[in-house]
NUKOL-978922 format. One line per 10 residues: number of its first residue (from 1); for each residue x, y, z of N, C-alpha, C, O. Coordinates in steps of 0.02 Angstrom, whole numbers, plus 32768, in hexadecimal, padded with zeros to 4 digits. Layout:
NUM	X,Y,Z,X,Y,Z,X,Y,Z,X,Y,Z | ...
//
This chain:
1	0FC3,294F,67BB,0FDE,2950,6778,0FA4,2947,6747,0F79,291C,6752 | 0FA2,296E,6713,0F6B,296A,66E3,0F71,2929,66BA,0FA6,290B,66B5 | 0F39,2916,669E,0F36,28D6,6679,0F63,28D6,663B,0F86,28A4,6631 | 0F64,290A,6613,0F92,2909,65D9,0FDB,2904,65EE,1003,28E2,65CD | 0FED,2926,6624,1032,2922,663C,1042,28DC,6655,107A,28C3,664A | 1013,28BC,6676,101D,2878,668F,1027,2848,6655,1054,281E,6656 | 0FFD,284E,6623,1004,2822,65E8,1047,282E,65C6,1069,27FF,65B2 | 1059,286E,65BF,1099,287E,659F,10D4,2861,65C7,1102,2846,65AA | 10D1,2868,6609,1107,284D,6633,110B,2801,662D,1141,27E4,662A | 10D1,27E1,662D,10D0,2797,6627,10EB,2781,65E3,1112,2751,65DF
11	10D8,27A3,65AD,10F2,2790,656B,113C,279E,6565,1160,2778,6545 | 1153,27D5,6583,119B,27E3,6583,11C2,27AD,65AA,11F7,2797,6595 | 11A6,2798,65E3,11C5,2763,660A,11C7,2722,65E2,11F9,26FF,65E1 | 1190,2713,65C0,118C,26D7,6598,11C0,26D8,6560,11E3,26A7,6554 | 11C5,2710,653F,11F6,2718,6508,123D,270F,6523,1267,26ED,6504 | 124B,272D,655C,128E,2729,657A,129E,26E1,658E,12D5,26C8,6580 | 126F,26C0,65AF,127B,267A,65C4,1285,264D,6588,12B0,2621,6589 | 125D,2657,6553,1264,262C,6518,12A8,2637,64F6,12C7,2607,64DF | 12BF,2675,64F4,1301,2684,64D7,1338,2662,6500,1365,2643,64E4 | 1333,2667,6542,1365,2647,656D,1361,25FB,6566,1395,25DA,6567
21	1325,25E0,6560,131D,2597,6558,133B,257F,6516,135C,254B,6514 | 1330,25A5,64E1,134F,2593,64A0,139B,2593,64A5,13BC,2567,648B | 13B5,25C6,64C7,13FE,25CA,64D0,1418,258F,64F9,144C,2572,64E7 | 13F6,257D,652E,140B,2545,6558,1408,2504,652F,1435,24DA,6536 | 13D5,24FB,6506,13D0,24BF,64DC,1409,24BC,64AA,1424,2486,649E | 141B,24F4,648D,1453,24F5,645D,1495,24E5,6480,14BE,24C0,6466 | 149E,2501,64BC,14DB,24F3,64E2,14DF,24A9,64F5,1515,248C,64F2 | 14A7,248C,6508,14A7,2445,6519,14B8,241A,64DC,14DE,23EA,64E1 | 149D,242C,64A3,14AC,2406,6466,14F7,240B,6455,1516,23DA,6441 | 1513,2446,645F,155A,2450,6452,1585,2427,6482,15B6,2408,646E
31	1571,2426,64C2,1596,23FF,64F4,1592,23B4,64E5,15C3,2390,64ED | 1558,239D,64CF,1551,2356,64BE,157D,2344,6483,159A,230E,6480 | 1582,2373,6453,15AF,2368,641A,15F7,2364,6431,161D,2338,641B | 160C,2392,645D,1650,2391,6477,165E,2351,649D,1694,2334,6497 | 162E,233A,64C5,1637,22FD,64EB,1640,22C1,64BC,166A,2296,64C7 | 1618,22BE,6488,161D,2287,6458,1661,2288,6435,1680,2254,642A | 1679,22C4,6423,16BB,22C9,6403,16F1,22B1,6432,171E,228D,641E | 16ED,22C4,6472,171F,22AE,64A3,171D,2262,64AB,1752,2243,64B0 | 16E1,2245,64AE,16DC,21FD,64B5,16F8,21D8,6478,171C,21A7,647F | 16E8,21F1,643D,1702,21D2,6400,174D,21D8,63FB,1770,21AA,63E5
41	1767,2212,6410,17B0,221C,640F,17D2,21EC,643F,1805,21CE,642F | 17B5,21E4,647B,17D2,21B7,64AC,17D0,216F,6492,1800,2149,649B | 1799,215C,6473,1793,2118,6457,17C7,210D,6421,17E6,20D8,641E | 17CF,213E,63F6,1801,2139,63C0,1847,2134,63DC,186F,210B,63C6 | 1857,215E,640D,189A,215E,642B,18A8,211B,644D,18E0,2102,644B | 1875,20FF,646C,187D,20C0,648F,1890,2087,645F,18B0,2057,6473 | 187B,208E,6421,188A,2059,63F0,18D2,205D,63D4,18E9,202E,63B4 | 18F4,2095,63E0,1938,209D,63C6,196A,2074,63F0,1967,2075,642D | 1997,2050,63CF,19C7,2026,63F4,1A01,204E,6412,1A25,2035,643D | 1A0B,208C,63FC,1A44,20B3,6414,1A33,20D5,6456,19F9,20DC,6469
51	1A67,20EB,6479,1A5E,210D,64B9,1A62,2159,64B3,1A53,217D,64E3 | 1A75,2170,6478,1A77,21B8,646C,1A4E,21C8,642E,1A4F,21A3,63FD | 1A2B,2200,6431,1A02,2215,63F9,1A0E,225F,63EB,1A25,2284,6416 | 19FE,2273,63AF,1A03,22BA,639C,19C1,22DB,63AD,198B,22C4,639B | 19C6,2313,63D1,198A,2338,63E7,1989,237C,63C5,19BB,23A0,63C4 | 1950,238D,63AA,1949,23CE,6389,1947,2405,63BD,1923,2401,63EF | 196D,2439,63B0,1970,2473,63DC,1970,24B1,63B0,19A5,24CC,639F | 1934,24C7,639C,1930,24FE,636D,1946,24E8,6328,1929,24BA,630B | 197A,2509,630E,1994,24F7,62CC,19CF,24C7,62D0,19EA,24B3,629D | 19E1,24B4,630C,1A1B,2487,6314,1A04,2446,6334,19CB,243F,634C
61	1A31,2416,6335,1A25,23D6,6355,1A5D,23CA,6387,1A97,23D9,637A | 1A4B,23AD,63C0,1A7D,239C,63F2,1A79,2351,6401,1A43,2333,6400 | 1AB2,2334,640F,1AB5,22EE,6420,1AA7,22E7,646B,1AC8,2308,6494 | 1A77,22BD,647C,1A61,22B8,64C2,1A54,226F,64D3,1A41,2247,64A8 | 1A5E,225F,6513,1A4D,221C,652A,1A02,2210,6522,19D9,223C,6530 | 19F1,21D5,6509,19AB,21C5,64FF,1984,21C7,6540,194A,21DD,6542 | 19A3,21B0,6576,1980,21AF,65B7,1970,21F6,65CF,193B,2201,65EC | 199D,2225,65C3,1990,226B,65D6,1957,2287,65AD,192B,22AA,65C7 | 1957,2279,656C,1922,2290,6540,18DE,2273,6556,18AC,2296,6558 | 18DE,2232,6566,18A0,2211,657D,1888,2230,65BF,184C,223A,65C8
71	18B7,223F,65EC,18A4,225F,662B,1886,22A4,661F,1855,22B7,663F | 18A2,22C9,65F0,1887,230B,65DE,1840,2304,65C2,1814,232C,65D2 | 1836,22D2,6599,17F3,22C7,657D,17C1,22B5,65B3,1788,22CD,65B2 | 17D5,228B,65E3,17A8,2279,661A,1798,22B7,6644,175F,22C0,6659 | 17CA,22E1,6650,17BF,231F,6675,178D,234C,6650,1760,2368,666E | 1797,2352,660E,1769,237A,65E6,1722,235F,65E8,16F2,2385,65EB | 171C,231D,65E6,16D9,22FE,65EA,16B8,230D,662D,167C,2318,6630 | 16E0,230E,6663,16C5,231F,66A4,16AB,2366,66A6,1675,2374,66C1 | 16D0,2394,6689,16BA,23DA,6685,167B,23E0,665C,164C,2403,666E | 1679,23BD,6624,163E,23BE,65F8,1602,23A3,661D,15CB,23C0,6619
81	160A,236D,6643,15D2,2350,6668,15B9,2381,669D,157C,2386,66A8 | 15E6,23A4,66BF,15D1,23D6,66F0,15AA,240E,66CF,1577,2424,66E9 | 15C2,2425,6695,159F,245A,6671,155B,2442,6659,152A,2468,665C | 1557,2404,6642,1517,23E8,662C,14E6,23E4,6666,14AB,23F2,665E | 14FF,23D0,66A0,14D4,23CA,66DB,14B7,240F,66EC,147B,2415,66F8 | 14E2,2442,66EE,14CB,2485,66FE,149A,24A0,66CA,1468,24BF,66DB | 14A9,2493,668B,147C,24AA,6656,1439,2485,6657,1405,24A2,6647 | 143A,2446,666A,13FC,2420,666E,13D0,243C,66A6,1393,2441,669E | 13EF,244F,66DD,13CA,246E,6714,13AB,24B0,66FC,1371,24BE,6709 | 13D3,24D8,66DA,13BB,2518,66BF,1382,250C,668D,1351,2531,668D
91	138A,24D9,6663,1358,24C9,6631,1315,24B7,6652,12E1,24D0,663D | 1317,248E,6686,12DA,247A,66A9,12B9,24B7,66CA,127C,24BE,66C8 | 12E2,24E3,66E7,12C7,2520,6706,12A4,254B,66D2,126D,2564,66DD | 12C5,2554,6698,12A8,257E,6664,1268,255F,6647,1239,2582,6638 | 1268,251D,663F,122B,24FB,6626,11F2,2506,6657,11B9,2513,6642 | 1200,24FF,6697,11CD,250A,66CA,11B5,2552,66C9,1179,255F,66CE | 11E3,2581,66C2,11D1,25C8,66C0,11A5,25D7,6683,1174,25FC,6689 | 11B6,25BB,664A,118D,25C6,660D,1147,25AA,6619,1116,25CB,6607 | 1142,256F,6635,1101,2551,6642,10D7,257C,6671,109B,2584,6667 | 10F7,2596,66A5,10D3,25C0,66D5,10BA,2600,66B5,1081,2615,66C1
101	10E4,2620,668C,10CF,265E,666B,1096,2650,663B,1066,2677,6637 | 109A,2619,6615,1065,2608,65E6,1024,25FB,660D,0FEF,2611,65F8 | 1028,25D7,6644,0FED,25CA,666D,0FCF,260B,6687,0F93,2614,6687 | 0FFA,2638,669E,0FE2,2679,66B7,0FBF,26A0,6680,0F8B,26BF,668B | 0FDC,26A0,6644,0FBD,26C3,660C,0F79,26A3,65FA,0F49,26C7,65ED | 0F76,2661,65FA,0F37,263F,65EB,0F02,2650,661F,0EC9,265F,660D | 0F15,264F,665E,0EE6,2660,6693,0ECD,26A8,668C,0E92,26B6,6695 | 0EFB,26D4,667C,0EE9,271A,6675,0EB9,2724,663B,0E88,2749,6641 | 0EC6,2703,6603,0E9B,2709,65C8,0E57,26EA,65D7,0E23,2707,65C3 | 0E55,26B1,65F8,0E15,2691,660A,0DED,26BD,6639,0DB1,26C4,6632
111	0E0F,26DC,6668,0DED,2708,6698,0DD1,2745,6675,0D9A,275C,6685 | 0DF5,275F,6645,0DDF,279A,6620,0DA5,2789,65F1,0D7A,27B4,65E4 | 0DA4,274C,65D6,0D6F,273A,65A7,0D2D,272A,65CB,0CF8,272C,65AB | 0D2F,271C,660C,0CF2,270D,6632,0CD1,274B,664A,0C9D,2747,666B
//
């Protein structure tokens, strides 16, 4: 493979990895926000003395047992944690990939300058 093609491929890979890494970081931030909302909602519900609460469902509200709502929130938090775990793994992989591509580009430039 010629040198200009190699450099172009490396820079394209770097651009792609950085785009994916930015996306993963945004998704993680969104999941953390969702997790915090679920935790705050559960804390607020726990403070209510009643056993039934009104739950938003689109444009309507339904009366639901507080325990069922809390169980749903815990289930949602579990799903969010699984998604965060998977995204964190992806994030670490992409960070490593970016570092490797940058190192390869640096080595190539140093080799060419000597």
